[in-house]
N, C-alpha and C positions, 0 to 999 in steps of 0.2 A: 435232762433225762434222756433225751434221744441219743445223746453221745454215747451213753452206755450201750446202746445197740451197735455202735461201731466198734467199741472196744472189746465186747464180750467174746466175738468170734476169735480174734487173734489172741486174746488172752487164753481161751480154752484150747486152742490148737498149740500154741507155744508151749504151755505148761504140759499139755498132754504128750507132745512130741520130746520134750526133755525127759519126762518121766518114763516114756517108753524106750528111749535110747539108752537110759541109765539102768533099766531093769533087766537083769540077767534073764536070758531065755525068751524074752519078747522078740516075736518075729513079725515085722511089718507086713509081710505077705500072707500071713496066716492069722493074726490076732488083730481084733478091734480094739479100740482104746478102752472099752468097757472092761476088758480082761485085767486092766490096771487096779480095778477095785479089789481084786483077790490078793490075798497075802498079807504080810505085816505091814507093808507100806500102802496098802489099799486106801487108807484115809486120805492120802494125799490126792489121789484121783477124785475121792469123794468130796473134798474140798474144793477141787477144780470145778466139779459139777455143780456144787452148791453156789459158789461165787459167781459162775457164768449163768447160772438159772436166775439168780437174783438181779444180775445186771440186766437179763433179758426181761424180766418182769418189770423192771424200772422203765425200760425202753418201751415196754407195751403200755404203761400209763402215759409216757410221753406221746405215743401215736394216738392214744384215745384223746388227748387234748389238741392235737392237730386238726385244724380247720378242714371240715368236710372229709376227714379220714373215716372209713367205715368202722363202726365200733365193733362190729362182729370180728373184723380182722385183727383189731387190737386185743380182744379178748383171747383170740386163737394163739396169738404170739405170746400172751400171758400163759396160756395153757402149755405151750411149749416150754417156756422157762420154768413153770412148775413141774413139768416132766422130768426136766433136768436134775432139779433139786430132789425129786422123789427117787430117781434111779441112783442117786448116791447112797440111798438107804437100803438098797435091795441089790445085792451083788449077783453077777450072773453066774450060771453054772459053769463049772471047770469044763473047757474044750475037750470033747471026746468021752465025758463022764457017763453019757447016756441017761442021766438023771434029770427029772424035771422038778427041781425044788420050787417050793413056794417063792422064795427069794428070786429065783431065777425066772420064773414066770411073771412075777411082778415086775421085775427089770425089763423084759420084753414088753409087757403091757404098757409101762410108762413111757419107755422109748418110742413104741409104735404110736401111741396116742399123740405124743408130742410132735413127731415128724408129720404125722398125718394133718394136725392142727396147723403146723407151720406151712405146709404145702397148700392147704385150703386158704389159708390167710394170703398166700401170694396169689392165688386165683382170684379172690375177692378184691385184692388191691389194684388188679387191672384196671377197674373202672375209676378208681381215684388217678392212677397214672393217665389214663385216657382223657379225663376231664381237664388235665393240666397240660395235654397235648406232649407228654413226655416220652422220651425214648424208653423210659422204664415200663412202658405198656408191655412191649414184646419181651423184656428181660423178665417182668414178673411172672408171665405166662409161662415162659421156659423154665424158669426157676421153679414153679409149681410142679411142672411135669417131671422135671430131674429130681426134685426133693422126694416126691412120692414114689415115682417109678424106681429110682435107684435104691431107695430105702427098702421097698417091697422086695425087689429082686436081689438086692444084697442080703436080705435076711433069710430069703428061700435058699440062697447058695453060700450061706455064711461059712461053711466047712471049707470051702475052696477059695483060691486066691483071687479070682474073679468076683467072688461074692464080697470078700473084704474091700476090694478095690471099689466096688459099686458103694458100699456103706461109707468109704471115704468121700466119694463123690457127692453123696447126699449130704454129709455133715459140712463139707466145704460149700457147696451150692447153698445150703440153708443159712450159714454165717454170712455169706457174700450177699444174699438177698437180704437179709436183716440190716446189714451195714449200709447197703446201697439205699434201702428204703427209708432207714432213719436219716441219712444224709438229704434224700430228697424231701422228707418231712420237715427237716430243720430249716431248708430253703424256704419251705411254704409258710412257717411260723413267723409273725412279725417280730422284729429285734425288740427286746424289752424297752430299750431307750426310745425307739420310735413309737412304741404303743403308748407312751408316757405323753407324747406331745398332742 
């Protein structure tokens, strides 16, 4: 289960980058990956979000089963995964349209709640890393600050290149934290063969 937390991020980013590179008119300096939900091929990015979200939810269950892992942090990772799934069904507003459609507002809400949950989870996980005397303590703290700070700032400046860059930083930091954390949790879980002895 924890392995899906390592796979989810690279899967989401590689699929998203391939879709973006092959979508006419997509501008990496101006468009976030969520824009890929628009148009006839939007279902491909929707599928990317759903699969990545389901992998994240499975990883959250694995974290909840990890010895001494904070249950609240696992639930928050699951909320992030659910947020990914839900954003697939609520396309964002077209850039520059000036309209605030219900779907667009739901897309922002699901994404915002998901990133906030992931960032808070990183803060809560600091205590688990600290109890293991792990270098992950500092990384988890920094990741929480980056995920929440870059997402909020990127959302506020989303119409500019800096805003899009900040959103990319939040996304990559979030996936990197999840992968690192799942690997650390995997090392803390007794191997099934050893646990039978």
